N, C-alpha and C positions, 0 to 999 in steps of 0.2 A: 435611387441607382442601385444596381444589382442586377442579378442573373435568374433566367427564368429557362426551364427546360419545358419546351411546347412542340406539339406537332406531331402526327403520327410517325415521323422518323426521328423523334426525339433529339432535335437540334436544341443547343443551348444558345438563348438570344440575351444579350447584354441591353438592359433596360436602362433609360437614362431620360433626362428633362431638358428640352430646348425649346426657347421661346415660349415657356411657361406649359408645354405639351408633353405628355409622355409618350416617348419614341422608344422603338425596338431595332436593334442591329442583330442579324443573325451571324453568330461567330463560325459558322458552318463546321461546328464540331458536333460530332454525335456522342450520345451517351444511352446505355441502358437505363431506363428510368429506377430499376432496383439499385442503382448506386449513387443516385442523387439525393443529398442531403436538402431537405427544404429549410431548415434552419439556417445553416451557413451559406446556403446558393452555392454549394460547390460540391463535387464528387465525394464520397464517403471515405474517411482514411482508412486504410486497410494493408494488410502485409501481404508479401507475394507480389507475383505479377500483376494481379489487379490494383494493387495499392500502388505499385509503379506507374502504372498507366493513369489511375486517378490524379497522382501528384503532378504528372506531365500536363494534364488537362488545368489542374488547379493552378499551376504555375502560368500557365497560358491566360487564365481568365485575370489572374492578378496583372498580367501585363497589359491587358485591357482596360483595366480600373485605373491603372498607373497612368496610362498613356491618356485617359479621358480627363484625370485630373489635371495632365499638362495643360491639355486643350482648354480645358476651362478655365484654368489660372490664366492662359496666353490671350484668349478671345473674349472671355467675361460673358457680357450680356449679349455681344453680337455673335457668338456660337450658334448655329442652326443645325437642324438634322441633316441638311445636305452637308454641310461643312464637316460635320463628324464622320458622315458616311465616305466621303472622298478622302479624308485623312486616315481613317481606318484600313479603307482598301489599300492606300500605298504603304502603310505602316505595316501591316500583316500580311501583305503579298498573298490575298486570298486565291489568286490564280493557281497557285501552289496547294489548296485545300489545306491550309494550316497542319503542317508537319504531320501528315497522313502516317498511322501506326502501322508497322511491317506485319505480314501475313503470320510471322511467327508469333508476334505480340497478341494478336487474335486468338491465335491457337492456345497460347498460354492462358490468356484470360477464360478462353472457353472451358480448358480443362480444370482451371481452378473454381470457376461456377459449378461445373459438374460434382466437383469434390466436395465444395461445401453445401450442395443442394442433396448430395447422396443420392443422384438421380440415375449414376450409372455403378454397374458391378466393377469390381478391382481389375478383371480382365480387360474390359472393354477400356477404361481409363489407360491402361497400358498400351491397349492399341492405338489410342490418340496420343500418347507421348512418343509411341515409335513413328508416327506420322510426322510429330513435329522433328524427329531426329531426321527422318528422311528429308524433308523440305531444308534443313540446314544443311544436310550434306549437299543437297543440291545447289545450293547458295554458295558453298565452299568449292564445288567443282567448277562452276560455271562464275565464279569472282564476281557475284551479282548479289542485290537484295531484292525479294520479291515483296510486293505490295498486293492486295487483293486484286487491282485492276490488270495486274500482271497474269493473273491465272485464267489464261485464255487458252484456244485450243491447241495454240504451237508449245504453250507450256505443259500441258497434259500430254500432249505426243511425246514430248522431251522427258517428262517425269516417268511414263511407262516404259519408254526405250531404256532408261537409266535402271529403273528396278530390273528389268529382263536380263539387260547386257552386262552391267555392271555388278549389280548386286544378286543376280542369279536367282530371282524371285519368279515362281511359277505362276501359270496364270490364272488357277483358283485360289492361290495365296493373295495375288496382286488384285483381284476381283473384289476381295474382302477389305485389302487395303483401300481402294478407290471408293469402295460403299462408306467407309468411315470418312474419306474427305469429302464425299458430296454430304454426309449428315452435317460435317462442320461448316460447310459453305452454305448449307440450306439456313443453318443458324445465323450466318453473317448477313444473310439476304433479310431474314425474319426479323433481324435486329435493325436493318438499316444502314450497315455499315459498307455494304456494296449492291449493286443492281446487276452484276455481271453474271450472267446464267450459263456461260459457255462450259461449265463442268457437267451440265446435264445431257450433253451430247456424248460424254466420255463413256464407253462401256466396254468391259472384256468378256470375249465370250466364255462360258463356263464348260470346264473339260471334263468327262466322265471318269470318275479316280478309279483307282484300283483297289478301293476298300474292300475287303470281303466279309462272308458270314459262313457260319459252320452248319455243315448239315447235322441231322439228327444222329447218325452214326457217328460222327466225329465228337458231338457233343458226349454221346455214350463212351466214346474211347478216353475222353480226358477224365469223364467220371470214375472210370474203372483203373485207370493207369496207377501202378503203385509208385508212392513217393513219399520222401521224408517228411516229417512232421511240418517242417517249415513251409515247405512248396507246397504240403497238402492244405494249409490254409488259405494260400494265394490261389489254389486252385479252387476251394469252397468260394472264395469272394467272387471268383470269375465266373461261377456257376449260378450264385446268386443273382449274378447281372443278367445271364442267360435267362434264368426263369422269372424275373421281374419286369425286364425291359428298361430298367431305371439307368441313367448316368452314375458314373462312379462317385461324382461329388454328392450324389443323395443316398449313397449306400448307408452311410453312419445317420443317417436321418430316420431310417427305418426304426419305429419302435412300437412295441405292444399297444401304447395309448393311441395310435392311429389305426387300430382294428375296428371296422365297421362291419360286422355280418363277417362274410369269408371274404373280405377285400382288407387291404389296407390303403387308405387314402391319405396323401402325402403332396405337398406343393413343392415343385422343383425349386432348387435354390437358384439357378440360371435364368429359368423364365417366368416363376411365380405361377405356372400352370399346374393344375391339380391332376394329379395320376391318381387313376382306380385300378390298384393291382390285385388281380386274383390269388388268393393264397393258397394256390396249387400245393400238393403235397410236399413235392420236391422241394419248393422254397420254404415250406415251414419246417420240414426237417433239418434242412440248414440253419434257419433263424434259431430254431430251438437248441441246435448242437451249442450255439455259443450266447445262449440266453439273451437272444435279441439285442447284443450289444456288440457291435463290430469295431475292431481297432483297425483303422485304416493307415497306409503308408502315402507317401507322395505318389501321383500317377505316373512318374518315370519309374520308380522302383517297382511298382506294381507291374507295369508293362514288360518290365525286364525279367521279372520271375513268372509271368505268364508265357512269355517266348520261350524259356527253358522247359516249361512244363510242356508246351506243344511241340516242342524240338524231341522231348523224350517219347510222347506220345507218338511219334513218328509222321508228323505232318511236313514231309520234304516235298511236297510237289511242287514243280518249279512254276512260278507266276511272272509273267512279263509286265513290269511296271512303267507305264510311259508317263512321262513329264514333259509339258507344252511349255515353250517360251515364245508365245506368238505363232509364227509359222515353223519354229524350229521344235523338232520333238526327240527326246533323250530316251532312249529304251535301256533297260537292264532286267535281267533274269535274277529272280530273288526266291529263297524257299518260302514255303507258305507261311511257315511258324515265325518268320520274321516280320511277318505284316500284321499278326494277331496282338490287339491290345485291350485296354478298357472298354473302347467304344465297340469292339468287335461282339463283344457280349449283347449291347443294345440291339445292334443290327441283326444278330442272330435270333433274338427274341422276335423281332417285329417279322424277319424272312420267313422262320419256321411256322409264326402264326397264320401268316398268310397264305403258306403251302397247304395249311391244314385247313384253310377254309374260312378262318375268321375273318368278318366283314371289317373294311378298313376303318369305319367309323370306330368300331370297338377296340381295334389296335390302337387307334390315336388316343383314346380314353384310358387305357391301361398305360400307355407309355408317355400320356402327357404332351403328344404332339398336335400341335393347332392346326395345321393344314395339310391337306393330302398330298401338295406338292412336297413338302418337307419328308412326309411319310414315304413317299414314292422314291425318293433319294436313298432311303434306307433298303429297301427291298432288293435282293440280289435274285439273279435269275436260277433257278434249278435246271442244271444243263441236261441232267437225267430225265427229269419231267417234261422238259422241252423235246428231248429225242425220242420221248415214249409217243406222245401226242402227235409229233409230227411224222414219225412212223406209222402211225395208225391211219393217218390222214393220205400218205402218199404211197406205203408201199403195197 
């Protein structure tokens, strides 16, 4: 007598003997094989959310064993396989699928497994934690509990409406949140916890952003503006991004030991992709100035100071910023300097490189971008160049 984890869907079976034969009874309980202890024939004891879920299953399995002992004591030799099945079906109410875990339980297990395996960056784990909070808020708002079977098209229509209307989440941010939801549910399907695929039909239309890049003359204005020493350092950090095309999170990783010929070769912290950065004179002069040792502050503080510099440089052009919430569009006028931050530097490098005729494949290698689709999102229109070429064609 014991338990066995078996099958492609990893169901737990109760193994017993009746009429001298070995028999199996499916408990309808599913478990990730990595959580099964062969020696104890129970889920592994752990801490946290996974541990709590495993303890629930262990208690359920102990209940199977205890009830079987009662049946064996009562019926003795007359206990048959059919009688065990009939009594188990009645006692455990399998039509209710054995105390199904909630959607938030699975989300907690998913997050903990990712933490333990260190398969996700901290930022991505935060996104999944935020998703958990969003589902809990929906449960509170609607006074209900969501199980995986409830996550149908109706649920997602309600979820999207709640994010747009109640939480004022823009479409581009919501698109990312839905992509994290899809990743979690794909894991649930792959793990055999659900066969509900309604989530695959939910899409959010991407909207063109108001992110900007700087022109070469604006870049020269920043390089030449007179600043106090403190702001001068932030200006230099920003220019290093403009001349290298790297993310702010990778500035600190630039080191002389990564020099290969006339390039710097480093692996991006966020994606693990290699960047082959041409060590041009402007970039080298700035890195030499700080002996290749850059002291960084939080991105928020960096962005605030970069915006101060751009305001001093006179970047007062009015930009209309459009934010979409489904069919609703909210527009506001913002001075250009308020839209400039750490990522503007990377976008500026890519846009200016493209305008100077550098082939897309080489820009991707220098910036560590893996796909042309991603690259195209960085390249901004050169309005002056566009006008010049169109005037030639039509005037």
